[in-house]
C-alpha positions as CSV (number, residue, x, y, z in Angstrom):
1,M,-64.0,19.5,-34.4
2,I,-61.0,22.1,-33.4
3,N,-62.6,21.6,-30.2
4,K,-62.3,18.2,-30.2
5,V,-58.4,18.5,-31.1
6,R,-57.7,21.0,-28.0
7,K,-59.6,18.4,-25.5
8,N,-57.4,15.1,-26.6
9,N,-54.8,17.6,-26.0
10,K,-55.1,18.3,-22.8
11,S,-55.3,14.7,-21.8
12,G,-52.7,13.4,-18.8
13,F,-49.2,11.3,-19.5
14,T,-49.8,7.9,-20.6
15,I,-49.1,4.7,-18.8
16,I,-46.0,4.0,-21.0
17,E,-44.5,7.2,-20.8
18,T,-45.2,7.5,-17.0
19,L,-43.1,4.2,-16.6
20,V,-40.0,5.6,-18.7
21,A,-39.9,8.5,-16.8
22,I,-39.7,6.5,-13.4
23,S,-37.4,4.3,-15.3
24,V,-35.1,6.9,-16.1
25,L,-35.3,8.8,-13.1
26,L,-34.7,4.9,-11.5
27,I,-31.2,4.8,-13.7
28,A,-30.5,8.4,-12.8
29,L,-30.3,7.9,-9.0
30,A,-28.5,3.9,-9.4
31,G,-25.2,5.4,-10.1
32,P,-24.5,7.8,-7.5
33,L,-26.2,5.7,-4.7
34,T,-23.6,2.5,-6.1
35,I,-20.9,4.6,-5.9
36,A,-21.5,6.1,-2.4
37,S,-21.8,2.7,-0.9
38,K,-18.8,1.3,-2.2
39,G,-17.3,4.3,-1.0
40,L,-18.5,3.6,2.6
41,Y,-17.7,-0.3,2.2
42,S,-13.8,1.1,0.8
43,S,-13.6,3.1,4.2
44,Y,-14.8,0.5,6.2
45,Y,-12.4,-2.0,5.1
46,S,-9.6,0.6,5.1
47,R,-10.3,1.5,9.0
48,D,-10.4,-2.4,9.0
49,E,-6.7,-3.1,7.2
50,V,-4.9,-0.2,9.3
51,T,-5.6,-1.4,12.2
52,A,-5.1,-5.2,11.7
53,F,-1.4,-3.8,10.0
54,Y,-1.0,-1.9,13.5
55,L,-1.9,-5.2,15.6
56,A,0.5,-7.5,13.4
57,Q,3.3,-4.7,13.7
58,E,2.3,-5.2,17.5
59,G,2.7,-8.7,17.6
60,I,6.2,-8.5,16.2
61,E,7.5,-5.6,18.1
62,Y,6.4,-7.8,22.1
63,F,8.7,-10.4,20.9
64,R,11.3,-7.7,19.9
65,N,11.0,-6.2,23.2
66,L,10.6,-9.0,24.9
67,R,14.3,-9.8,23.9
68,D,15.3,-7.0,24.4
69,A,14.3,-7.0,28.1
70,N,15.3,-10.4,28.7
71,S,19.1,-8.9,27.4
72,L,19.1,-6.3,29.9
73,A,17.7,-8.6,32.7
74,G,20.6,-10.6,32.1
75,Q,18.9,-13.6,31.6
76,S,19.0,-15.9,27.7
77,W,17.6,-12.8,25.0
78,D,15.1,-15.8,23.5
79,N,13.8,-16.6,27.2
80,H,9.9,-17.4,26.8
81,F,10.1,-17.6,23.0
82,S,9.5,-21.7,23.3
83,E,6.7,-20.8,25.0
84,C,5.4,-19.7,21.7
85,S,5.4,-23.4,19.7
86,G,2.3,-23.7,17.6
87,K,0.0,-20.6,17.9
88,C,0.0,-18.8,20.4
89,R,-1.5,-15.2,21.4
90,I,0.2,-12.4,23.4
91,D,-0.9,-9.9,26.3
92,V,0.5,-6.8,25.4
93,T,-0.8,-5.4,28.7
94,N,1.4,-7.1,30.8
95,N,4.4,-5.4,32.4
96,N,5.2,-8.7,34.7
97,P,8.8,-10.0,33.6
98,A,8.0,-13.2,35.6
99,N,4.8,-14.2,33.3
100,S,5.6,-13.1,29.9
101,G,2.2,-12.8,28.6
102,I,2.3,-15.4,26.1
103,T,-0.4,-18.1,25.7
104,S,-0.9,-20.9,23.4
105,C,-4.4,-20.8,21.1
106,A,-4.9,-24.3,21.8
107,S,-7.8,-23.9,23.9
108,D,-8.9,-20.7,23.2
109,T,-12.9,-20.9,22.4
110,N,-13.9,-17.0,21.6
111,T,-12.4,-17.8,18.1
112,L,-13.4,-16.6,14.9
113,P,-14.5,-19.4,12.4
114,G,-11.5,-21.3,10.8
115,F,-8.9,-19.8,13.2
116,S,-7.6,-20.7,16.2
117,C,-7.0,-17.8,19.2
118,N,-9.3,-15.7,20.5
119,R,-11.0,-12.6,19.4
120,L,-9.1,-9.3,20.6
121,N,-11.5,-7.2,22.6
122,L,-10.9,-3.4,22.8
123,D,-11.5,-1.7,26.3
124,T,-12.8,1.5,26.7
125,N,-9.1,3.0,26.6
126,N,-8.9,1.7,23.2
127,I,-6.6,-0.8,23.7
128,Y,-7.0,-4.2,22.6
129,D,-6.6,-6.8,24.8
130,Y,-8.3,-10.6,25.8
131,S,-9.8,-9.7,29.3
132,T,-11.4,-6.5,29.3
133,G,-13.8,-4.3,26.4
134,T,-16.5,-5.4,23.8
135,S,-15.1,-8.0,21.8
136,T,-14.2,-7.2,18.0
137,N,-13.7,-8.9,15.0
138,F,-10.1,-9.3,15.2
139,T,-7.8,-12.0,16.0
140,R,-4.5,-12.2,16.5
141,E,-1.7,-15.0,15.7
142,I,1.4,-15.7,16.3
143,T,4.4,-18.1,15.6
144,V,7.5,-18.5,16.2
145,K,9.7,-20.3,14.5
146,T,13.4,-21.7,15.1
147,I,15.3,-20.7,11.8
148,P,18.2,-23.4,11.3
149,N,21.4,-21.9,10.8
150,G,23.7,-25.0,9.8
151,T,27.3,-24.8,11.9
152,N,26.5,-21.4,12.4
153,P,25.8,-21.7,16.7
154,V,23.7,-18.4,16.5
155,V,20.3,-19.2,17.1
156,E,17.5,-17.2,14.9
157,Y,13.5,-16.8,15.4
158,Q,11.0,-16.4,13.0
159,I,8.5,-14.4,14.1
160,T,4.7,-14.5,12.6
161,S,2.5,-12.3,13.2
162,T,-1.3,-12.7,11.1
163,V,-4.1,-10.6,12.1
164,S,-7.4,-11.4,10.6
165,W,-10.6,-10.0,10.5
166,V,-14.6,-10.6,9.1
167,S,-16.2,-8.5,7.4
168,P,-19.2,-8.6,5.2
169,L,-17.3,-10.2,2.0
170,P,-14.6,-12.7,2.6
171,N,-12.7,-12.7,5.7
172,H,-9.3,-10.8,5.5
173,S,-6.1,-11.0,7.0
174,I,-2.4,-9.3,7.2
175,T,1.0,-11.3,8.0
176,L,3.9,-9.9,9.2
177,S,6.9,-11.3,9.7
178,E,10.7,-10.7,11.1
179,D,13.4,-13.0,11.9
180,L,15.2,-12.1,15.0
181,T,18.5,-12.3,16.8
182,K,20.8,-11.8,18.8
183,W,22.1,-8.6,18.9
184,Q,24.2,-8.2,21.6
185,N,26.7,-9.7,23.6
């Protein structure tokens, strides 16, 4: 009888014991894998958010530079601002003073769903533009509105630059706005 008891002790794990062990192992691995996955998503989102912020700021700076270049060239400081009635896009690589580089988004076809302007491309020099490079998930829409000043003769414009991008979760966007006025006589 003693030999029979020893034989029973040498038997392997039961199916229930094996399933419990596997379940504990899966639970122990699921937590760190979930944290790693969320961390990876957060890093991609942060990268895209920083890029979108700088692209939006570039849209504002483009009009500030246009205002200053117009003043230095002896033109009206707000020359070409009216070319951006409605939503428009800008070509920051355009340095031709005769052409502002401002284009209406009305006829754009390479847009993201729900947006008016074409997607930005990223070229081999890591410059975002509309003519060369690989299509990205970013789109930039700029609006220029005249701010009424009542009886004040100084004209003021509100420049709004919105950069939107698509990610696995809902679409995201960053909007920056600045008021520009004639600052030189």
